[in-house]
Structure formats: C-alpha cells, structure tokens
N, C-alpha and C positions, 0 to 999 in steps of 0.2 A: 329697692327701698319701699316700693309700694306694698310688698308682702309684710314688711315690718309695721307699716301704718295700719294694715288690715288687722294684725294681731293687737295693736294698741286700741283700735276701735272696738274690737270684739271684747277685749278685757274691760274697757270702759262700759260698754253696753251690758256685759255680764254682771258687773258690779251693781249697776242700777237695778237689774232684774233680781239679783240675789237679795238686795236690800228690800225690794218689794215682797219677795217670797219669805224672807226671814221674819217679817211681821206676822205672817200667817203661821209660820213654823213655831215661833216663840210663844205666841198666845195659845196655840194648840197644846204646847207642852205645859204651859202654866195651868190650863184647865184639864189636864190629864186626858187629852184626846190622842188616841193611837195614831202615829205617823208611819206609814208604810215606806214612803220614798220622798227624798228631796232631790229633784233632778234639775240640771242645768241644760237648757235646750229642749227641743220637742222630739219625742220618740219617733223612730225606734232607738232603743238603748245602744249606745256605743261601748260603754265601759262602766262596770261597777267599781267604785272607788273603795268604799269600806262600809261596815255596819257598826253602829254605835251600841251602847249598852241597852238602849231601848229598842233595839232591832230595827232601827230606821236605816234604810239603804240609801247611800249617796251615790248618784249616777251622773255620767255625762251622756248626752244624747246627740244624735247626728245633725239636727237642724239647730245651729247655735244662735238663735235669736230670741229665745224666751226661756222660761223656767216654770217649774210647778212643784207643789207640795201635795202628795197624795195621802189623804187622811182615811181613817177607817170609817167605812160606811157613811160617806157624805150623803148618800141616799140609802134608805133601808132596803133590805131584800124584799122583792115584790114578786108574787106568784099569781098567775092566772089559773084558777081551778074552777071547774064547772060541775053543776049537778046534772041529773039525768034529763032535765028539761033545757039544757044548754044555757043556763043562767050562771053567771060568775058569782062566786061567794065574796062578800066584803072581806077585806084584808084582816079586819079585827076579829073575824070569826074563824079564820083558817086553822088556828091551832086547835080549837075545839073540834072542828070537822075532821081534821087529820087524825085525832086521837079516838074518833068514833069508828063505827063499822059501816058508816054510810059509803056507798060506792061513789067515787068521784072520778073526774076525767080531766085530761089536759086540753090545750087549745085545738089539738088535732082530733079530739073526741076519742082518744085512747084511754082505757082505764088506767089509773095510777096504781102501781104495785105497792105491796107492803114495804119493800126496800126503799122505793122512792118516797113513800110517806115519811119514813124515818129520816131520810136525807133532807127532805124539805123542812121537817121539824127542827133538825139541827141548825139549818140556816135561819129559820124564823127565830129560834132562841138567841141567835147571835144578835138579832135586832135589839135585844134587851141589854146587851153589854154596856157597862157604864162608861167605857172608853170610846163609844160611838159618838161622832159629832152630833147626830140628830137627837141623841138622848140627853144632850146637855141643855140647860135652861136657855131660853130665847136670848137673854142678854149676853150670855157667854158665846153663843153662836154668832151673834151680831159683831161682837168684838173681834172674834177670830176672822170673820169675813172682811171687815173693814180695816183691820190692822194693816193689811197690805198697802192700802192707799195712804194711811197715816204715816207709814214708814217712808214712803217716797217723798212726802211733803217734809217730814222731819229731816231726812237726808239733805234735801235742798236747803232747808233753813240753816242747818249746821254749816254747810259749805259757804253759803252767802254770809252768815254771821262772821265766819273767819275772814272772808275776803273783805267785808266792810270794815272789820277791825284793823286788818293789816293795811290795806288800801286797794282800790280797784277802780277801773275805768269802765264806762259803758261799752258794750260790745258793738252796738250800731244804732242807727236811727230807724224807727218804724215809719216807713212811708207807704205801707201796703194796707194797713187796717186802721180805719178811723176809730179813735177811742179817746175817752176823757180820763182813762185810768192813768194814775201816776206811776209809771213803770221806770225804774232807775236804769236798768240794764238796756232797755230798748225804748228810750223816750221818743215821742213824736218830734217833728221839727220845731213846732211851737214850744214844746217843753224844753227841748235842747237849747233854744235861744233864751228862754226864760231862766234856765239854770246856768247860762254862760258856758255850756259845753260847745255851743256854736256861737261865734262872734259875727254879728252882721256889720259890715262896713258900708260906707256911703257908695252910691252909684249902683247901676243895674246892668246885668249881662243880657244881651239880646241874642235870640236864636230865630231868625226869620224863616217863615215857611217858603218853600220853593214857589217862584212866580208870584209872590205876594208883593204888596206895595212897598214894604220894607226892603224886600230882596231887590226889586227893580230900582229902588232909590239908591242902592249901593251898600246897604247894611250887610255885614258878614257875620257868620256864626262866632260867638264869643266876643263880639264887640262890646266894650264897656261904655255904657251911656253915662256921661258925666253931667250934662246940662241939657235942658230944652229951653230955647230962647233965653239963654244966660241964667236960667234958674237952676241952682244946684239941686240934685236929687238924692233922697235918702232911702226910699223904698218904692216897691212896684205900684203901690196905690197912688203915689204922687204922679207917676208917669201916666196912669189911666186917667187921673183927674185933669191933668193939663191937656192931654190929647182930646178928651171928650168935650172940653170947653172951647176948643178952637177948630170947630168943623169949618171946612172950606178955606182955612187959613194955611199959609205955608210956615212951617215951624223949622227952626234950626236945631238939629240934633248934634251936640258936641260929643264926639266919641273918642275913646282911647283904643287904638288897635296896635297891640304889641308895642306899647310904650310910645306910640306915635299918635298925636292928636290930629283930629280931622273934623270938619264941619260938613254935615249932610243936610240938604233942604228936602223936606217932605211936606207935600200938600195933603192935608187930611180930608178924606172923602166924607160923604154924608153919614155913613154908618160909623164914623170915627174910629174904625179899626185899621191898623196898619199890618195886621197879621204877622206878629212876631211874638214868640214866647219870651216871657220876662222871668229872669232868675235872680234872686238876691245875691249880692256879692258877699259871700260868707267864707269863713275859715274856721277850722277846728281848733279849739283851745287845747294845745298839747299838754298844758299843765293841769288840766281838769282831772279831779279824782274824787272818789268818795272815801272818807275815812272818819270813823266815829269811835266812841268808847264802846266797850264790850256790851253793856246793857242796852245802849241805844242801837247798836248793830243788830242785836237779836230782835228787837221790836221792828226795825226797818226791814230786816230779812224776812220776818213773818208776814209783814204787809206786802212785800215784794212777791213772795210765793203765792199769796192769795190773789193779787192782781194779775200775775202771769197766768194763773189757772183760769181766771175769768177771760183773759185775752185768748187763751187756748180754745175756750168754748166759742168765743166770737169768731175766731179764725175758722174753726170747724164748721160753724153755721154758714159763714160766707162761702166756704168751699162747697158745701152741700148745695147751696142755692145756685152757684155757678155751674155745678155738674148736672143738677136735676132740672132747674128752670133758668137756664142762661138767658140773659137779655140780648146778647149778641153771640155770634159764632166765636168771637175771640174770647169770650168769657170762659167757655168750656176748655178751650185750648190752654188758657192761662191757668185755670184750676188744675188741670192735669200736670202742668209743668211745676206747680207748687206742691205736689204730693211727693213726699220723700220717705224712704224706708231705710233699713240697715245699710244697703250698698251705698246709697247717697251719703249716709252718715260717715261711712269709711272715707268717701271722697272728701267730705268737708273736713274731717280730721286730718286727712293727708295735707290739705291746703293749710290748715292751721299749724300743723307740726312742722311744715317746711319753714315757717317763720319762728319756730321754737317758742311760740307764745303759750307756755304751759298753763299760765293762769286762765287764758281764754278756754283751753281744753277743760279745765276744772269747772268754769262757768257753764260751758256746754253740757257737762255732765249733770249739773244742777237743773238746767233747763229741761233736759231730757227726762229727768226724774219727775219734775213738775208735770210735764206733758203726759207721762205714763200714769201718774196718779190721777190726773184730771180725766184722762181717757177711760180709766176704769170706773169712773163715777158716771159715765154715760149710761142711760137706761137701755142697754143692749144685752140680750141674753148671752150667757157665757162670761160676761164681765161681772166684776164684784158688786156693783151697785144693783144690777138687775137680780142677782142672787139674793142680796139682802132684801130687795123689794118683794120677791117671791116669798121669802121666808117670813117677812112681816105680815103680808096679806094672809098667808096660810095660818100663822099664829093667831091673828085676830078672828078668822073664821072658825078655827078649831076651838077657841074659847067660847064661841057662840053655839056652834052646831056639833062640836066634837068630831068633825070630819075636816079633812084638808080641802082647800079650794081646788088644787091641782094634785092628782095622784102622783106619787114619787116617780113612777116610771115615765110618766108624761113629762114631768119637769126635767128629768134626766135627758130625755130625747130632745127637748127644746134646747137645752144647754149644749148638747153634743152637736146638734144640727148647726147652730150658730157658730160654734167653735170651728167646725169644718169650713163654714163660709168665710170666717175671719182668716183662716189659714190660706184658703184659696185666694182671697183678696190680697193677702200679703205677698203671695207668689207673683200675682199680676203686677203689683206695685214694684216689687223687686226687679222684675223684668223691665218695667218702665224705667227704673233707675239706671239699669245697665245700658239701655238704649240711649238715654239722655247723656250719660257719661261718655259713651263711645262717640256720639255725635259732637 
C-alpha cells in the first residue's frame, strides 16, 4: 500500500509544480517567447513525451520533485574575445570587430579563425531574434518570471474558495509559531477558542513535575482540579491567583481522578509555586465548520492565502534563527526535526489517506502550493524573485548607463551555482526525512 501512497503524493506534488511552471509557460506563449522544453522533474531526461506545433518538447526527468520550462535565450550568447594587448572587447562591439580584419584571440590566447568568426557571428545574430526572452520589453519579462508565483497562489485560492463554499473544517491548531494572523485552517489556540472550534469547560487539568510539591502531595497526571478551598475554578489564571494569595497556608485541592473525587491538602511555600503544569479542560467542537457564499468564500480564501504566505515567511525565519543562532542546544535539534521535504510529504499523505480524508489531502495541496509560491519570492539566487530583482536592477542601470549592472554570463553563473546548492540541500533534507521516518 505504501507504494500506492507514494504515487498519490508524487501526483499531488507534480500537479502543484506543473501549475507553477504553467504560469511561466502560458505567459511566454502569450508574449511569443520560444519555449524549447517543458519538463517534469530534474534532468537527466528519462523520456520525451511529444512535441507540439511550436516545437516545444515535453519531457519526464529522473528526479521527480520539480519541473522547469526552458525558454529561448534566457541569457544572451556571450563571448570573451581579446585584442593583441589581452584586453577583452565589450559585447556591444563584438559584431563590428568580427566583421573587420582585426586579429582577435580567445581566452587561451589562440587566434580566432575565419570559420570561427562566422560561427560566432551567427550566434550573436541569434541574440537579436524577436522570440528571445531577453529581447522582450521589461514589463513582459517581469510578467513571465512572476507568473509562476501568481499561478501557485491562484491555484490555492481556487481550491480554498471551493472548500469554503462546500464546507471545510480547520486542519489543526498552530501551537508552534506565535502569530496574530487570522488563519482559518491553522488557528492558534486563542483563535480556536474565540471561534468556538475549541470549547473550554470549567476546571483545570494538572500535570505535576517529578519530585515537586504537587507530586509529593499526591497529585497525579491528568487529575482534574475542581475547587481550591471550595472555590470553583474556570481557568488557569484563577488557580495562579488563589495560590499566590495564600502563601504559607494549607489549601484544600478538590480533584476528580477518573470519576472519583478526592481532597488533597497542600501547604504553599514562600515562592507560591507547587510545580505543576496547568492545562485547560477543553474539547473540540465536532460540529464546527466554515461555509460561506461563493463571493464571500473567494474573498476569505484570498485573505487566507495571503496570511498563510506570511506565516510561511515567519516559520522560515524562526527556522533559520534556530539553525544559525540557536539559543539552546535543543533549538537546533528541534529545527532539524521540523524540516521536511518530498519523502516526508509522502509519509504525511500516507497517514492522511489511511483515514481516507480526501478533503484534507486537497487542503494539503493548497498549503503546499502557497508554500512553493512564497518560497519562490525569497531573495535567493536561482529563485523567481531574485531573477526578477536582477532583471529590475539591470534595467534601471541600463536606462542610465546603457550597460548592464551584471554581465549575462556572471548572472547565469550565479543562478547556476545557487541552483546546484539548492539541489544539494534538497538531497540532504531528503536523507534526513528518510532517517526520521525509519526511526
């Protein structure tokens, strides 16, 4: 059965990635940019599926956790050609130099032959093709780059709009990341109580620390505290208030232990602490659900996607802090345990599908899509936002100086280097997933 769930998870993840890449693909087609390949997975190529009328090749690749759209000349052809004094010619002068009789040299200081001159000229002329990405207006290039992210957010909005219209319940309670964001699918405990997703009942659960005053007095784990000195209790703050005001006094704790009532006397010390965890007596409201009209569902879904994207950034920042500058040894360990990748996603889908909660799987897809879109807006080379940022800065400087801030070949090397780093990190995290699942 596990193999079946692996296939389900891969299909789910592939759909999200295809939605992401389709935004790039569709806008490139709209603006008449040549598309060489639309691939699912990371190369090397496993199988060519077909070619369409525009000669775009659709492929399956061996590492099935990502996808890509390969456009014509995302960077222009760039050649390093030197004069007799070993100085390189500016790129904008190359065509004129190649058509002249001036003797020119490659980077190894070898003279460039007449045949090589012609071949370089052919490649340079391709830089002027109208279906090159870099020859399109800045605003069109921006739309093509950022359409990937837009599609992921749109995909999530559509899914959540449908679910909010039909009906849907929250997936869980966020008890890891402190936030004031109003997130419907992952409310905090305070928000869950406010929305009546969680119902708070009178009385308090006790969980005494080992060898504590509460433990030595006879308090057991999950004892339900009903009264202190015959005063009925509603919340944890009332417990703290009564105990703090009765230092050096013996208090009578009336508890319920497995439907049997018992009185326990505890003399409070000077520091007024009995060393017991307090937990509210809560229960989940099984009848709770979100259900709205279609227009309202769309507005709520849009806000939900926005808030969950912000929560993704906050979670990412907390993760980085714990990994790079942990306050305790436990922080880094906890951070590593919270890093998940496709293998862990398969495991989560396996657990979900055992319960046949298809709706939760759909919600999970929407959340993954939001995370993917948000991740691609991080200012990291090789990701969409960084490419857009590079392009914007280059465009501003080009308007002023007629030259690019970063030469095309340097930009390409930066993106390639960070892409390799991201792949390397994904392999490490995948290994970490496997180890955690085995353990």
